[in-house]
C-alpha positions as CSV (number, residue, x, y, z in Angstrom):
1,X,-51.8,-26.4,-74.6
2,X,-52.0,-29.7,-72.8
3,X,-49.1,-32.0,-72.7
4,X,-49.6,-35.7,-72.0
5,X,-45.9,-36.6,-72.1
6,X,-43.4,-36.9,-69.2
7,X,-39.7,-36.5,-69.2
8,X,-37.8,-38.3,-66.5
9,X,-34.3,-37.4,-65.6
10,X,-32.5,-40.2,-63.8
11,X,-29.4,-39.5,-61.9
12,X,-26.9,-42.3,-61.4
13,X,-24.1,-40.5,-59.4
14,X,-24.5,-40.5,-55.6
15,X,-28.2,-41.0,-55.5
16,X,-28.3,-39.9,-51.9
17,X,-27.8,-36.3,-53.2
18,X,-29.9,-36.5,-56.4
19,X,-33.6,-36.7,-57.1
20,X,-35.8,-37.5,-60.0
21,X,-37.7,-34.6,-61.7
22,X,-40.8,-35.4,-63.6
23,X,-42.0,-32.7,-65.9
24,X,-44.6,-32.7,-68.8
25,X,-43.2,-31.7,-72.2
26,X,-44.3,-32.1,-75.7
27,X,-42.9,-35.4,-77.0
28,X,-41.5,-33.9,-80.2
29,X,-39.8,-31.1,-78.4
30,X,-38.2,-33.6,-76.0
31,X,-36.8,-35.6,-78.9
32,X,-35.5,-32.5,-80.7
33,X,-33.8,-31.3,-77.5
34,X,-32.4,-34.8,-76.9
35,X,-30.9,-34.9,-80.5
36,X,-29.3,-31.5,-80.2
37,X,-27.8,-32.4,-76.8
38,X,-26.5,-35.7,-78.3
39,X,-24.9,-33.6,-81.2
40,X,-23.2,-31.5,-78.5
41,X,-22.0,-34.7,-76.8
42,X,-24.0,-34.3,-73.5
43,X,-27.0,-35.9,-72.1
44,X,-30.3,-33.9,-72.0
45,X,-30.2,-34.0,-68.2
46,X,-26.9,-32.0,-68.2
47,X,-28.6,-29.3,-70.2
48,X,-31.5,-29.2,-67.9
49,X,-29.3,-29.1,-64.8
50,X,-27.2,-26.3,-66.1
51,X,-30.3,-24.3,-66.7
52,X,-31.6,-25.1,-63.2
53,X,-28.3,-24.0,-61.7
54,X,-28.4,-20.7,-63.7
55,X,-32.0,-20.1,-62.6
56,X,-31.0,-20.6,-59.0
57,X,-27.9,-18.4,-59.3
58,X,-29.5,-15.4,-61.1
59,X,-33.2,-15.8,-60.0
60,X,-34.2,-15.1,-63.6
61,X,-34.8,-16.8,-66.8
62,X,-34.9,-15.5,-70.4
63,X,-36.8,-16.6,-73.5
64,X,-35.5,-15.7,-76.9
65,X,-37.7,-15.9,-79.9
66,X,-35.1,-15.7,-82.6
67,X,-36.8,-16.8,-85.8
68,X,-35.4,-19.8,-87.6
69,X,-36.3,-20.3,-91.2
70,X,-37.2,-23.7,-92.5
71,X,-34.4,-24.9,-94.8
72,X,-36.7,-24.9,-97.9
73,X,-37.7,-21.2,-97.2
74,X,-34.1,-20.2,-96.7
75,X,-33.1,-21.9,-99.9
76,X,-35.9,-20.1,-101.8
77,X,-34.9,-16.7,-100.4
78,X,-31.3,-17.1,-101.3
79,X,-32.3,-18.3,-104.9
80,X,-34.5,-15.2,-105.3
81,X,-31.8,-13.0,-103.9
82,X,-29.2,-14.3,-106.3
83,X,-31.7,-13.9,-109.2
84,X,-32.5,-10.3,-108.1
85,X,-28.8,-9.3,-107.9
86,X,-27.9,-10.9,-111.2
87,X,-30.6,-8.8,-112.9
88,X,-32.5,-11.9,-114.2
89,X,-35.9,-11.0,-112.5
90,X,-38.4,-8.3,-113.2
91,X,-38.3,-5.0,-111.5
92,X,-39.6,-5.1,-108.0
93,X,-42.6,-2.9,-107.4
94,X,-42.9,-1.1,-104.1
95,X,-46.1,0.1,-102.6
96,X,-46.6,3.3,-100.7
97,X,-50.0,2.4,-99.2
98,X,-51.9,-0.7,-98.2
99,X,-54.4,-0.2,-101.1
100,X,-51.5,-0.1,-103.6
101,X,-49.9,-3.1,-102.0
102,X,-53.1,-5.2,-102.4
103,X,-53.3,-4.1,-106.0
104,X,-49.7,-5.2,-106.6
105,X,-50.1,-8.5,-104.8
106,X,-53.4,-9.5,-106.4
107,X,-52.5,-8.3,-110.0
108,X,-50.7,-11.5,-110.8
């Protein structure tokens, strides 16, 4: 994936000990990260610096791929769960094979 956007971190404290880091990131991801940082009450550069210090200290990084549902999907799952537990929905059919699953899915 090619990124045509740059993020610039400008340090204002003791510029003799600081530097500017230019990295290319997706514009939408930068804005999302900036908003989250603002909600936390810190500038995005503080988050990035913390990660850089941790990387230097541990010489490792981790990536988590914890799924996050879209709000509308989560709302629908909760609605259907309540419906199921209240007994207001039809009996759920379970398949024991792929062939049976296709039959159930495409029968409606």
